[in-house]
NUMARNU-993502 format. One record per residue (C-alpha): residue in three letters; residue number from 1; x, y, z. Coordinates in Angstrom, 2 decimals, always signed. Example, Ala and Ser with C-alpha at 12.3 -4.5 7.8 and 13.67 -1.06 7.14 Angstrom:
@residu ALA&num 1&px +12.30&py -4.50&pz +7.80 $
@residu SER&num 2&px +13.67&py -1.06&pz +7.14 $
% end
This chain:
@residu MET&num 1&px +9.72&py +87.69&pz +67.09 $
@residu THR&num 2&px +6.00&py +88.27&pz +68.23 $
@residu THR&num 3&px +4.08&py +91.78&pz +67.85 $
@residu ILE&num 4&px +0.80&py +92.49&pz +69.38 $
@residu VAL&num 5&px -1.54&py +93.88&pz +66.76 $
@residu SER&num 6&px -4.56&py +95.89&pz +67.67 $
@residu PRO&num 7&px -7.39&py +95.81&pz +65.16 $
@residu LYS&num 8&px -7.00&py +99.37&pz +64.32 $
@residu GLU&num 9&px -3.32&py +98.57&pz +62.99 $
@residu SER&num 10&px -2.72&py +97.61&pz +59.46 $
@residu LEU&num 11&px +0.09&py +94.61&pz +58.75 $
@residu SER&num 12&px +1.68&py +96.98&pz +56.56 $
@residu CYS&num 13&px +2.34&py +99.34&pz +59.22 $
@residu VAL&num 14&px +3.31&py +96.66&pz +61.60 $
@residu LEU&num 15&px +6.01&py +95.32&pz +59.27 $
@residu ARG&num 16&px +7.47&py +98.82&pz +58.31 $
@residu PHE&num 17&px +7.68&py +99.39&pz +61.98 $
@residu GLU&num 18&px +9.76&py +96.14&pz +62.50 $
@residu GLY&num 19&px +11.70&py +96.93&pz +59.69 $
@residu VAL&num 20&px +13.24&py +100.31&pz +60.74 $
@residu GLY&num 21&px +16.92&py +99.92&pz +60.92 $
@residu LEU&num 22&px +17.14&py +96.16&pz +59.50 $
@residu ASN&num 23&px +18.24&py +95.46&pz +56.22 $
@residu LEU&num 24&px +15.37&py +93.43&pz +55.13 $
@residu ARG&num 25&px +16.67&py +93.17&pz +51.38 $
@residu ASN&num 26&px +16.23&py +90.35&pz +49.70 $
@residu LYS&num 27&px +14.22&py +88.40&pz +52.65 $
@residu ARG&num 28&px +10.79&py +87.52&pz +52.79 $
@residu ARG&num 29&px +8.52&py +87.07&pz +55.91 $
@residu GLY&num 30&px +6.25&py +84.25&pz +56.77 $
@residu CYS&num 31&px +3.61&py +85.47&pz +58.96 $
@residu SER&num 32&px +0.59&py +83.63&pz +61.13 $
@residu PHE&num 33&px -2.11&py +85.24&pz +63.30 $
@residu VAL&num 34&px -3.10&py +83.76&pz +66.48 $
@residu ASN&num 35&px -6.19&py +85.50&pz +67.72 $
@residu PHE&num 36&px -6.36&py +85.27&pz +72.01 $
@residu SER&num 37&px -8.88&py +87.94&pz +72.78 $
@residu PRO&num 38&px -11.55&py +89.74&pz +71.07 $
@residu GLY&num 39&px -9.66&py +92.96&pz +70.10 $
@residu TYR&num 40&px -6.15&py +91.90&pz +69.71 $
@residu SER&num 41&px -4.10&py +89.45&pz +67.77 $
@residu VAL&num 42&px -0.37&py +88.12&pz +67.90 $
@residu LEU&num 43&px +1.61&py +88.26&pz +64.85 $
@residu ARG&num 44&px +4.62&py +86.01&pz +64.57 $
@residu SER&num 45&px +6.98&py +86.90&pz +62.01 $
@residu GLU&num 46&px +10.10&py +85.32&pz +60.91 $
@residu VAL&num 47&px +12.49&py +85.86&pz +58.31 $
@residu VAL&num 48&px +12.73&py +83.29&pz +55.62 $
@residu ARG&num 49&px +15.99&py +83.19&pz +54.14 $
@residu THR&num 50&px +16.84&py +82.40&pz +50.52 $
@residu SER&num 51&px +19.28&py +79.73&pz +49.70 $
@residu GLU&num 52&px +21.89&py +82.16&pz +48.20 $
@residu GLU&num 53&px +21.50&py +83.89&pz +51.86 $
@residu LYS&num 54&px +22.52&py +80.73&pz +53.60 $
@residu VAL&num 55&px +25.31&py +79.55&pz +51.39 $
@residu TYR&num 56&px +26.72&py +83.24&pz +51.44 $
@residu GLU&num 57&px +26.95&py +82.67&pz +55.25 $
@residu VAL&num 58&px +29.30&py +79.65&pz +54.57 $
@residu VAL&num 59&px +31.39&py +82.00&pz +51.98 $
@residu LEU&num 60&px +31.92&py +84.51&pz +54.80 $
@residu LYS&num 61&px +32.72&py +82.17&pz +57.29 $
@residu GLN&num 62&px +35.57&py +80.72&pz +54.59 $
@residu ALA&num 63&px +36.64&py +83.96&pz +53.98 $
@residu ALA&num 64&px +37.35&py +84.80&pz +57.54 $
@residu LEU&num 65&px +39.87&py +82.03&pz +57.65 $
@residu VAL&num 66&px +42.10&py +83.71&pz +55.57 $
@residu GLY&num 67&px +42.72&py +86.60&pz +58.08 $
@residu GLU&num 68&px +43.69&py +84.25&pz +60.51 $
@residu GLU&num 69&px +47.30&py +84.73&pz +61.33 $
@residu LYS&num 70&px +47.64&py +81.01&pz +62.37 $
@residu LEU&num 71&px +46.07&py +78.36&pz +60.17 $
@residu LEU&num 72&px +44.31&py +75.32&pz +61.65 $
@residu LYS&num 73&px +45.97&py +73.73&pz +64.09 $
@residu ARG&num 74&px +48.05&py +70.42&pz +63.52 $
@residu ARG&num 75&px +45.61&py +67.63&pz +64.24 $
@residu SER&num 76&px +46.32&py +64.77&pz +66.51 $
@residu LEU&num 77&px +47.26&py +61.62&pz +65.17 $
@residu ASP&num 78&px +45.23&py +58.95&pz +66.74 $
@residu HIS&num 79&px +44.43&py +55.33&pz +65.38 $
@residu ARG&num 80&px +42.97&py +54.02&pz +62.13 $
@residu THR&num 81&px +45.03&py +52.25&pz +59.92 $
@residu GLU&num 82&px +48.70&py +52.32&pz +60.76 $
@residu ASP&num 83&px +49.67&py +53.19&pz +57.23 $
@residu ALA&num 84&px +47.53&py +56.12&pz +57.06 $
@residu ALA&num 85&px +48.61&py +57.25&pz +60.39 $
@residu ASP&num 86&px +52.30&py +56.95&pz +59.63 $
@residu ALA&num 87&px +51.66&py +58.98&pz +56.48 $
@residu MET&num 88&px +51.30&py +62.13&pz +58.26 $
@residu THR&num 89&px +54.78&py +62.02&pz +59.65 $
@residu ASN&num 90&px +56.59&py +59.82&pz +57.51 $
@residu PRO&num 91&px +57.68&py +61.92&pz +54.42 $
@residu ASN&num 92&px +57.77&py +58.89&pz +51.98 $
@residu LEU&num 93&px +54.40&py +57.75&pz +52.95 $
@residu LEU&num 94&px +53.16&py +61.33&pz +52.75 $
@residu ASN&num 95&px +54.44&py +61.67&pz +49.22 $
@residu GLU&num 96&px +53.24&py +58.38&pz +48.12 $
@residu ALA&num 97&px +49.70&py +59.58&pz +49.57 $
@residu TYR&num 98&px +49.84&py +62.63&pz +47.23 $
@residu ASP&num 99&px +51.03&py +60.52&pz +44.06 $
@residu ARG&num 100&px +48.24&py +58.12&pz +44.43 $
@residu CYS&num 101&px +45.83&py +61.07&pz +44.22 $
@residu GLY&num 102&px +47.99&py +62.43&pz +41.35 $
@residu GLU&num 103&px +47.56&py +58.86&pz +39.80 $
@residu SER&num 104&px +43.59&py +59.36&pz +40.06 $
@residu LYS&num 105&px +43.00&py +62.48&pz +38.43 $
@residu GLU&num 106&px +42.02&py +61.19&pz +35.07 $
@residu SER&num 107&px +38.24&py +61.19&pz +36.07 $
@residu LYS&num 108&px +36.07&py +63.75&pz +34.39 $
@residu TRP&num 109&px +33.98&py +64.90&pz +37.24 $
@residu THR&num 110&px +34.26&py +68.60&pz +37.16 $
@residu ILE&num 111&px +36.45&py +70.43&pz +34.75 $
@residu PHE&num 112&px +37.27&py +73.20&pz +37.16 $
@residu ILE&num 113&px +39.13&py +71.02&pz +39.78 $
@residu ALA&num 114&px +40.06&py +68.42&pz +37.21 $
@residu LEU&num 115&px +41.96&py +70.96&pz +35.30 $
@residu MET&num 116&px +43.85&py +72.50&pz +38.12 $
@residu ALA&num 117&px +44.56&py +68.99&pz +39.33 $
@residu SER&num 118&px +45.96&py +67.51&pz +36.21 $
@residu TRP&num 119&px +46.99&py +71.17&pz +34.62 $
@residu GLU&num 120&px +50.81&py +69.96&pz +34.49 $
@residu SER&num 121&px +50.21&py +66.96&pz +32.45 $
@residu TYR&num 122&px +47.29&py +68.76&pz +30.21 $
@residu MET&num 123&px +50.13&py +71.08&pz +29.26 $
@residu GLU&num 124&px +52.50&py +68.09&pz +28.39 $
@residu ALA&num 125&px +49.73&py +66.65&pz +26.14 $
@residu LEU&num 126&px +49.13&py +70.25&pz +24.52 $
@residu ILE&num 127&px +52.70&py +70.28&pz +23.81 $
@residu VAL&num 128&px +53.04&py +66.85&pz +22.20 $
@residu THR&num 129&px +49.90&py +67.95&pz +19.98 $
@residu VAL&num 130&px +51.00&py +71.33&pz +18.51 $
@residu ARG&num 131&px +54.78&py +70.62&pz +18.55 $
@residu SER&num 132&px +54.42&py +69.51&pz +14.94 $
@residu SER&num 133&px +52.59&py +72.54&pz +13.93 $
@residu ILE&num 134&px +54.88&py +74.98&pz +15.87 $
@residu THR&num 135&px +57.84&py +73.27&pz +13.75 $
@residu LYS&num 136&px +55.71&py +73.44&pz +10.34 $
@residu LYS&num 137&px +53.92&py +76.66&pz +10.47 $
@residu ARG&num 138&px +56.24&py +78.36&pz +12.92 $
@residu ASN&num 139&px +53.50&py +79.73&pz +15.34 $
@residu LYS&num 140&px +55.43&py +82.14&pz +17.51 $
@residu LEU&num 141&px +52.26&py +82.68&pz +19.65 $
@residu TRP&num 142&px +51.84&py +79.07&pz +20.33 $
@residu ARG&num 143&px +55.91&py +78.77&pz +20.97 $
@residu TRP&num 144&px +55.84&py +81.71&pz +23.10 $
@residu LEU&num 145&px +52.94&py +80.48&pz +25.05 $
@residu ILE&num 146&px +54.44&py +76.82&pz +26.02 $
@residu MET&num 147&px +57.69&py +78.43&pz +26.43 $
@residu ASN&num 148&px +56.34&py +80.81&pz +29.31 $
@residu SER&num 149&px +53.72&py +78.56&pz +30.62 $
@residu GLY&num 150&px +55.63&py +77.24&pz +33.88 $
@residu THR&num 151&px +55.69&py +80.81&pz +35.18 $
@residu LEU&num 152&px +51.71&py +80.71&pz +35.66 $
@residu LEU&num 153&px +52.11&py +77.04&pz +36.91 $
@residu MET&num 154&px +51.22&py +76.32&pz +40.99 $
@residu THR&num 155&px +53.98&py +75.28&pz +43.09 $
@residu PRO&num 156&px +54.31&py +71.12&pz +43.35 $
@residu GLU&num 157&px +52.87&py +71.72&pz +46.74 $
@residu ARG&num 158&px +49.54&py +73.59&pz +45.48 $
@residu GLN&num 159&px +49.33&py +71.11&pz +42.90 $
@residu ARG&num 160&px +49.62&py +67.98&pz +45.19 $
@residu ALA&num 161&px +46.94&py +69.74&pz +47.62 $
@residu ILE&num 162&px +44.54&py +70.26&pz +44.60 $
@residu TRP&num 163&px +44.91&py +66.63&pz +43.91 $
@residu ALA&num 164&px +43.96&py +65.61&pz +47.43 $
@residu ILE&num 165&px +41.06&py +67.91&pz +47.10 $
@residu TYR&num 166&px +40.10&py +66.59&pz +43.85 $
@residu VAL&num 167&px +40.20&py +62.69&pz +44.53 $
@residu TRP&num 168&px +38.00&py +63.48&pz +47.77 $
@residu CYS&num 169&px +35.38&py +65.01&pz +45.44 $
@residu ARG&num 170&px +35.50&py +62.14&pz +43.02 $
@residu ARG&num 171&px +35.59&py +59.72&pz +45.48 $
@residu THR&num 172&px +32.52&py +61.52&pz +47.07 $
@residu ASP&num 173&px +30.46&py +61.83&pz +43.84 $
@residu GLU&num 174&px +31.06&py +58.21&pz +42.92 $
@residu LEU&num 175&px +29.15&py +57.18&pz +45.90 $
@residu VAL&num 176&px +26.18&py +58.21&pz +44.04 $
@residu ASP&num 177&px +27.15&py +58.00&pz +40.37 $
@residu GLY&num 178&px +29.43&py +55.30&pz +40.37 $
@residu PRO&num 179&px +29.52&py +51.45&pz +39.79 $
@residu ASN&num 180&px +28.39&py +50.45&pz +43.17 $
@residu ALA&num 181&px +25.97&py +53.26&pz +43.18 $
@residu SER&num 182&px +22.70&py +51.58&pz +43.38 $
@residu HIS&num 183&px +23.96&py +49.72&pz +46.75 $
@residu ILE&num 184&px +24.50&py +53.13&pz +48.51 $
@residu THR&num 185&px +22.34&py +54.12&pz +51.42 $
@residu PRO&num 186&px +21.93&py +57.27&pz +53.45 $
@residu MET&num 187&px +23.62&py +55.73&pz +55.93 $
@residu ALA&num 188&px +26.80&py +54.91&pz +53.99 $
@residu LEU&num 189&px +27.02&py +58.61&pz +53.31 $
@residu ASP&num 190&px +26.53&py +59.06&pz +57.15 $
@residu ARG&num 191&px +29.86&py +56.78&pz +57.67 $
@residu TRP&num 192&px +31.31&py +58.89&pz +54.71 $
@residu GLU&num 193&px +30.88&py +62.01&pz +56.77 $
@residu GLN&num 194&px +32.48&py +60.44&pz +59.89 $
@residu ARG&num 195&px +35.65&py +59.42&pz +58.19 $
@residu LEU&num 196&px +35.43&py +63.04&pz +56.71 $
@residu VAL&num 197&px +35.40&py +64.60&pz +60.31 $
@residu GLU&num 198&px +38.11&py +62.26&pz +61.16 $
@residu LEU&num 199&px +40.38&py +63.04&pz +58.79 $
@residu PHE&num 200&px +39.97&py +66.78&pz +59.63 $
@residu GLU&num 201&px +40.96&py +65.52&pz +63.20 $
@residu GLY&num 202&px +44.27&py +64.04&pz +61.92 $
@residu ARG&num 203&px +42.66&py +60.42&pz +61.85 $
@residu PRO&num 204&px +42.59&py +59.36&pz +58.16 $
@residu TYR&num 205&px +41.45&py +56.03&pz +57.15 $
@residu ASP&num 206&px +43.60&py +55.50&pz +54.18 $
@residu LEU&num 207&px +46.41&py +57.23&pz +52.19 $
@residu TYR&num 208&px +43.69&py +59.09&pz +50.04 $
@residu ASP&num 209&px +42.52&py +60.63&pz +53.50 $
@residu ALA&num 210&px +45.95&py +61.10&pz +54.67 $
@residu ALA&num 211&px +46.92&py +63.19&pz +51.87 $
@residu LEU&num 212&px +43.77&py +65.45&pz +52.44 $
@residu SER&num 213&px +44.21&py +65.60&pz +55.85 $
@residu HIS&num 214&px +47.67&py +66.77&pz +55.62 $
@residu THR&num 215&px +46.44&py +69.63&pz +52.89 $
@residu VAL&num 216&px +43.67&py +70.78&pz +55.09 $
@residu SER&num 217&px +46.23&py +70.99&pz +58.29 $
@residu LYS&num 218&px +48.57&py +73.51&pz +56.06 $
@residu TYR&num 219&px +45.88&py +75.40&pz +54.51 $
@residu PRO&num 220&px +43.22&py +77.65&pz +55.76 $
@residu ILE&num 221&px +40.32&py +75.28&pz +54.80 $
@residu ASP&num 222&px +37.33&py +74.54&pz +56.54 $
@residu ILE&num 223&px +35.10&py +71.25&pz +57.06 $
@residu GLN&num 224&px +31.87&py +73.01&pz +56.01 $
@residu PRO&num 225&px +32.12&py +72.77&pz +52.14 $
@residu PHE&num 226&px +32.91&py +69.10&pz +52.37 $
@residu LYS&num 227&px +30.15&py +68.35&pz +54.65 $
@residu ASP&num 228&px +27.75&py +70.27&pz +52.07 $
@residu MET&num 229&px +29.05&py +68.12&pz +49.49 $
@residu ILE&num 230&px +28.03&py +65.21&pz +51.14 $
@residu ASP&num 231&px +24.62&py +66.84&pz +51.73 $
@residu GLY&num 232&px +24.43&py +67.15&pz +47.81 $
@residu MET&num 233&px +24.74&py +63.57&pz +47.32 $
@residu ARG&num 234&px +22.14&py +63.12&pz +49.87 $
@residu LEU&num 235&px +20.11&py +64.89&pz +47.52 $
@residu ASP&num 236&px +20.58&py +62.82&pz +44.71 $
@residu LEU&num 237&px +19.59&py +59.81&pz +46.45 $
@residu LYS&num 238&px +16.03&py +61.15&pz +47.50 $
@residu LYS&num 239&px +15.09&py +64.03&pz +45.13 $
@residu ALA&num 240&px +14.62&py +64.16&pz +41.33 $
@residu ARG&num 241&px +12.87&py +67.42&pz +41.05 $
@residu TYR&num 242&px +13.49&py +70.88&pz +42.09 $
@residu LYS&num 243&px +10.44&py +72.97&pz +42.21 $
@residu ASN&num 244&px +12.28&py +76.61&pz +41.71 $
@residu PHE&num 245&px +15.56&py +77.98&pz +41.19 $
@residu ASP&num 246&px +16.30&py +78.74&pz +44.99 $
@residu GLU&num 247&px +15.97&py +74.84&pz +45.66 $
@residu LEU&num 248&px +18.29&py +74.12&pz +42.47 $
@residu TYR&num 249&px +20.69&py +76.60&pz +43.49 $
@residu LEU&num 250&px +21.43&py +74.91&pz +46.92 $
@residu TYR&num 251&px +21.66&py +71.86&pz +44.90 $
@residu CYS&num 252&px +24.28&py +73.50&pz +42.62 $
@residu TYR&num 253&px +26.19&py +74.87&pz +45.72 $
@residu TYR&num 254&px +26.31&py +71.47&pz +47.43 $
@residu VAL&num 255&px +27.71&py +69.30&pz +44.19 $
@residu ALA&num 256&px +29.91&py +72.19&pz +42.47 $
@residu GLY&num 257&px +29.64&py +75.47&pz +44.46 $
@residu THR&num 258&px +31.82&py +73.89&pz +47.25 $
@residu VAL&num 259&px +34.46&py +72.95&pz +45.34 $
@residu GLY&num 260&px +35.29&py +76.59&pz +44.70 $
@residu LEU&num 261&px +35.57&py +76.92&pz +48.29 $
@residu MET&num 262&px +37.50&py +74.20&pz +49.11 $
@residu SER&num 263&px +40.21&py +75.38&pz +46.21 $
@residu VAL&num 264&px +40.84&py +79.15&pz +46.84 $
@residu PRO&num 265&px +42.60&py +78.59&pz +50.02 $
@residu VAL&num 266&px +45.26&py +76.37&pz +48.20 $
@residu MET&num 267&px +45.35&py +78.45&pz +45.18 $
@residu GLY&num 268&px +45.62&py +81.48&pz +47.16 $
@residu ILE&num 269&px +44.84&py +85.11&pz +46.72 $
@residu ALA&num 270&px +47.28&py +87.53&pz +45.23 $
@residu PRO&num 271&px +49.33&py +89.52&pz +47.60 $
@residu ASN&num 272&px +48.75&py +92.73&pz +45.57 $
@residu SER&num 273&px +44.69&py +92.04&pz +45.37 $
@residu LYS&num 274&px +42.73&py +94.55&pz +46.69 $
@residu ALA&num 275&px +39.40&py +92.55&pz +46.74 $
@residu SER&num 276&px +37.89&py +91.21&pz +49.85 $
@residu ALA&num 277&px +38.42&py +87.50&pz +50.64 $
@residu ALA&num 278&px +34.89&py +87.20&pz +50.65 $
@residu SER&num 279&px +34.43&py +88.66&pz +47.00 $
@residu VAL&num 280&px +37.20&py +86.40&pz +45.68 $
@residu TYR&num 281&px +35.61&py +83.37&pz +47.58 $
@residu ASN&num 282&px +32.01&py +84.54&pz +46.07 $
@residu ALA&num 283&px +33.55&py +84.37&pz +42.64 $
@residu ALA&num 284&px +34.77&py +80.90&pz +43.08 $
@residu LEU&num 285&px +31.44&py +79.87&pz +44.23 $
@residu ALA&num 286&px +29.86&py +81.63&pz +41.22 $
@residu LEU&num 287&px +31.95&py +79.56&pz +39.43 $
@residu GLY&num 288&px +30.93&py +76.48&pz +40.59 $
@residu ILE&num 289&px +27.37&py +77.38&pz +40.39 $
@residu ALA&num 290&px +27.81&py +78.28&pz +36.67 $
@residu ASN&num 291&px +29.51&py +74.91&pz +35.91 $
@residu GLN&num 292&px +26.62&py +72.84&pz +37.40 $
@residu LEU&num 293&px +24.11&py +75.09&pz +35.63 $
@residu THR&num 294&px +25.88&py +74.33&pz +32.35 $
@residu ASN&num 295&px +26.11&py +70.72&pz +33.16 $
@residu ILE&num 296&px +22.47&py +70.69&pz +33.85 $
@residu LEU&num 297&px +21.54&py +72.31&pz +30.61 $
@residu ARG&num 298&px +23.67&py +70.17&pz +28.53 $
@residu ASP&num 299&px +22.41&py +66.96&pz +29.97 $
@residu VAL&num 300&px +18.63&py +67.47&pz +30.10 $
@residu GLY&num 301&px +17.99&py +64.68&pz +27.59 $
@residu GLU&num 302&px +20.29&py +62.05&pz +29.63 $
@residu ASP&num 303&px +19.09&py +62.98&pz +32.61 $
@residu ALA&num 304&px +15.19&py +62.78&pz +31.49 $
@residu ARG&num 305&px +16.32&py +58.92&pz +30.51 $
@residu ARG&num 306&px +16.97&py +58.17&pz +34.28 $
@residu GLY&num 307&px +13.70&py +59.87&pz +35.36 $
@residu ARG&num 308&px +15.23&py +63.29&pz +36.83 $
@residu ILE&num 309&px +14.53&py +66.74&pz +36.06 $
@residu TYR&num 310&px +17.24&py +69.23&pz +37.11 $
@residu LEU&num 311&px +14.85&py +72.39&pz +35.99 $
@residu PRO&num 312&px +12.92&py +74.59&pz +38.02 $
@residu LEU&num 313&px +9.46&py +73.32&pz +37.67 $
@residu ASP&num 314&px +7.68&py +76.70&pz +38.33 $
@residu GLU&num 315&px +9.65&py +78.14&pz +35.45 $
@residu LEU&num 316&px +8.73&py +75.30&pz +33.16 $
@residu GLN&num 317&px +5.05&py +75.79&pz +33.92 $
@residu ARG&num 318&px +5.14&py +79.38&pz +33.55 $
@residu ALA&num 319&px +6.95&py +78.78&pz +30.15 $
@residu GLY&num 320&px +3.86&py +76.87&pz +29.16 $
@residu LEU&num 321&px +6.07&py +73.25&pz +29.61 $
@residu SER&num 322&px +5.28&py +70.08&pz +31.75 $
@residu GLU&num 323&px +7.36&py +67.31&pz +32.87 $
@residu GLU&num 324&px +5.97&py +65.47&pz +30.26 $
@residu ASP&num 325&px +7.25&py +67.58&pz +27.64 $
@residu ILE&num 326&px +10.60&py +67.15&pz +28.90 $
@residu PHE&num 327&px +10.44&py +63.19&pz +28.68 $
@residu ARG&num 328&px +9.01&py +63.57&pz +24.99 $
@residu GLY&num 329&px +12.29&py +65.40&pz +24.26 $
@residu GLN&num 330&px +10.61&py +67.76&pz +21.43 $
@residu VAL&num 331&px +12.49&py +70.87&pz +20.74 $
@residu THR&num 332&px +9.42&py +73.44&pz +20.25 $
@residu GLU&num 333&px +9.26&py +77.35&pz +20.23 $
@residu LYS&num 334&px +8.27&py +77.13&pz +24.03 $
@residu TRP&num 335&px +11.49&py +75.14&pz +24.86 $
@residu LYS&num 336&px +13.75&py +77.49&pz +22.95 $
@residu ILE&num 337&px +12.33&py +80.43&pz +24.79 $
@residu PHE&num 338&px +12.76&py +78.52&pz +27.90 $
@residu MET&num 339&px +16.18&py +77.69&pz +27.55 $
@residu LYS&num 340&px +17.10&py +81.22&pz +26.35 $
@residu GLY&num 341&px +16.53&py +82.13&pz +29.87 $
@residu GLN&num 342&px +18.10&py +79.37&pz +31.69 $
@residu ILE&num 343&px +21.22&py +80.05&pz +29.43 $
@residu LYS&num 344&px +21.00&py +83.74&pz +30.23 $
@residu ARG&num 345&px +21.12&py +82.78&pz +33.92 $
@residu ALA&num 346&px +24.12&py +80.47&pz +33.62 $
@residu ARG&num 347&px +25.96&py +83.40&pz +31.69 $
@residu MET&num 348&px +25.24&py +85.68&pz +34.75 $
@residu PHE&num 349&px +27.17&py +83.53&pz +36.96 $
@residu PHE&num 350&px +29.94&py +83.23&pz +34.67 $
@residu ASN&num 351&px +30.35&py +86.73&pz +34.40 $
@residu GLU&num 352&px +30.01&py +86.95&pz +38.15 $
@residu ALA&num 353&px +32.92&py +84.56&pz +38.28 $
@residu GLU&num 354&px +35.35&py +86.46&pz +36.07 $
@residu LYS&num 355&px +35.31&py +89.36&pz +38.91 $
@residu GLY&num 356&px +37.38&py +87.41&pz +41.12 $
@residu VAL&num 357&px +39.80&py +85.33&pz +38.73 $
@residu SER&num 358&px +42.42&py +87.97&pz +38.55 $
@residu ASN&num 359&px +42.62&py +88.46&pz +42.43 $
@residu LEU&num 360&px +44.01&py +84.56&pz +42.68 $
@residu ASN&num 361&px +47.71&py +84.08&pz +42.81 $
@residu ALA&num 362&px +49.05&py +84.36&pz +39.55 $
@residu ALA&num 363&px +50.22&py +80.65&pz +39.42 $
@residu SER&num 364&px +46.46&py +79.57&pz +39.86 $
@residu ARG&num 365&px +44.80&py +81.98&pz +37.01 $
@residu TRP&num 366&px +45.62&py +80.30&pz +34.03 $
@residu PRO&num 367&px +43.84&py +76.93&pz +34.75 $
@residu VAL&num 368&px +40.96&py +78.85&pz +36.28 $
@residu TRP&num 369&px +40.80&py +81.43&pz +33.33 $
@residu ALA&num 370&px +40.82&py +77.99&pz +31.08 $
@residu SER&num 371&px +38.14&py +76.22&pz +32.58 $
@residu LEU&num 372&px +35.82&py +79.15&pz +32.91 $
@residu LEU&num 373&px +36.33&py +80.11&pz +29.08 $
@residu LEU&num 374&px +36.04&py +76.45&pz +27.97 $
@residu TYR&num 375&px +32.86&py +75.62&pz +29.70 $
@residu ARG&num 376&px +31.14&py +78.53&pz +28.96 $
@residu GLN&num 377&px +31.55&py +77.32&pz +25.31 $
@residu ILE&num 378&px +29.17&py +74.57&pz +26.07 $
@residu LEU&num 379&px +26.23&py +77.31&pz +26.20 $
@residu ASP&num 380&px +27.10&py +78.60&pz +22.94 $
@residu VAL&num 381&px +27.15&py +74.87&pz +21.49 $
@residu ILE&num 382&px +23.64&py +74.42&pz +22.75 $
@residu GLU&num 383&px +22.47&py +77.48&pz +21.06 $
@residu ALA&num 384&px +24.25&py +76.25&pz +17.95 $
@residu ASN&num 385&px +22.39&py +72.74&pz +18.18 $
@residu ASP&num 386&px +19.16&py +74.86&pz +18.21 $
@residu TYR&num 387&px +18.61&py +74.35&pz +21.68 $
@residu ASN&num 388&px +18.11&py +70.64&pz +21.24 $
@residu ASN&num 389&px +19.81&py +69.14&pz +24.59 $
@residu PHE&num 390&px +17.42&py +66.03&pz +24.68 $
@residu THR&num 391&px +19.09&py +64.06&pz +21.55 $
@residu LYS&num 392&px +22.41&py +66.16&pz +20.99 $
@residu ARG&num 393&px +25.12&py +66.50&pz +23.24 $
@residu ALA&num 394&px +26.88&py +69.98&pz +23.76 $
@residu TYR&num 395&px +30.47&py +69.16&pz +23.28 $
@residu VAL&num 396&px +33.55&py +71.41&pz +22.61 $
@residu GLY&num 397&px +36.09&py +69.93&pz +20.10 $
@residu LYS&num 398&px +39.90&py +69.79&pz +20.61 $
@residu ALA&num 399&px +40.58&py +72.43&pz +18.26 $
@residu LYS&num 400&px +38.19&py +75.10&pz +19.93 $
@residu LYS&num 401&px +39.91&py +74.27&pz +23.09 $
@residu LEU&num 402&px +43.01&py +74.92&pz +21.73 $
@residu MET&num 403&px +41.98&py +78.16&pz +20.47 $
@residu TYR&num 404&px +41.00&py +79.41&pz +24.00 $
@residu LEU&num 405&px +44.06&py +78.78&pz +25.77 $
@residu PRO&num 406&px +45.97&py +81.70&pz +24.40 $
@residu MET&num 407&px +43.06&py +83.75&pz +25.60 $
@residu ALA&num 408&px +42.97&py +82.37&pz +29.05 $
@residu TYR&num 409&px +46.83&py +82.93&pz +29.39 $
@residu ALA&num 410&px +46.17&py +86.51&pz +28.29 $
@residu ARG&num 411&px +43.79&py +86.93&pz +30.91 $
@residu ALA&num 412&px +45.80&py +85.36&pz +33.52 $
@residu LEU&num 413&px +47.99&py +88.01&pz +33.21 $
@residu THR&num 414&px +45.67&py +90.85&pz +34.20 $
@residu ILE&num 415&px +46.84&py +92.65&pz +37.24 $
@residu PRO&num 416&px +44.48&py +92.23&pz +40.16 $
@residu SER&num 417&px +41.87&py +95.04&pz +40.85 $
% end
């Protein structure tokens, strides 16, 4: 936008005039003047969008796909490996592709999608763990919980789709955080993104890709969150500092918020939900952001030993802290005050996430509620450790995890608003 401003006009008047009829909320303006005559100047003004605004555009795009009567068209089967192409049409090979994804779900990459992917085996392990206590103590609550768990488990088709998404996320993460991370270059990530494009076009490279290719052909899943996750890996290759929360928010979206946007189409929105698709997607995004912020606060000491600081530097400065303070790892009063603010922000995102969980399909709510309640406990442990996340790792024990499963089940029964 370009506006001619006379010497008698004030900048504030011009900005108010330009803003008439526009929603300028949460937007910042960058302005520059170019003088071209003795009495007049040109004001160039453009809206500078925040990371949250940019990400919300992706949320709206994903939510719009839910309303489409026809899902994404079946992709044409092309070249690449013969087995992978056959897997798209051969039921036996397709089952093998999904089974391989299921066998790979042990990795502890992100609790939200890992718990979704491995919920069935998780419940089997839970049954073994508490069976003796049920027999000895005749715990009616646990007996009822386990006997009725099947009513809130996803269908096998949805479980397999979650496995396929999970495995792709894990493989993507391990490119920069796995055993061969030191050999990964930006060009390798470019090749990985090209493989992503091809599997969305129905040309998977291997059986793992074939499972995801089949999944995205069945559900209204867009490629953008997958591409954004790869952008998050690119950031990890070149960026070890974040100057403000706006930058950190975008990173959290890339590496974790994207998972929610990928998963909602598979988990599904409850048929009797009155909430908009956009609000449900936004809640899933918030859960991803909350989880990643919690990861960051839990791993401050570990990241510092790797030369990384995933904390807003401007907020550190305002708290009277420096990068050197992080590397020294001393818990001071300034650090405690700073951490209280960071924990408060993470809890705000968890609270935002809660608004959407009850609007998911009934079969998907329990694992999501469990992941939310369990992961939020890490923040409590950081507080219990007196904010020492330099040398103490915040960990939620098995006993506490078991305690929160009935609570998660009860919340999963909540009727959608």
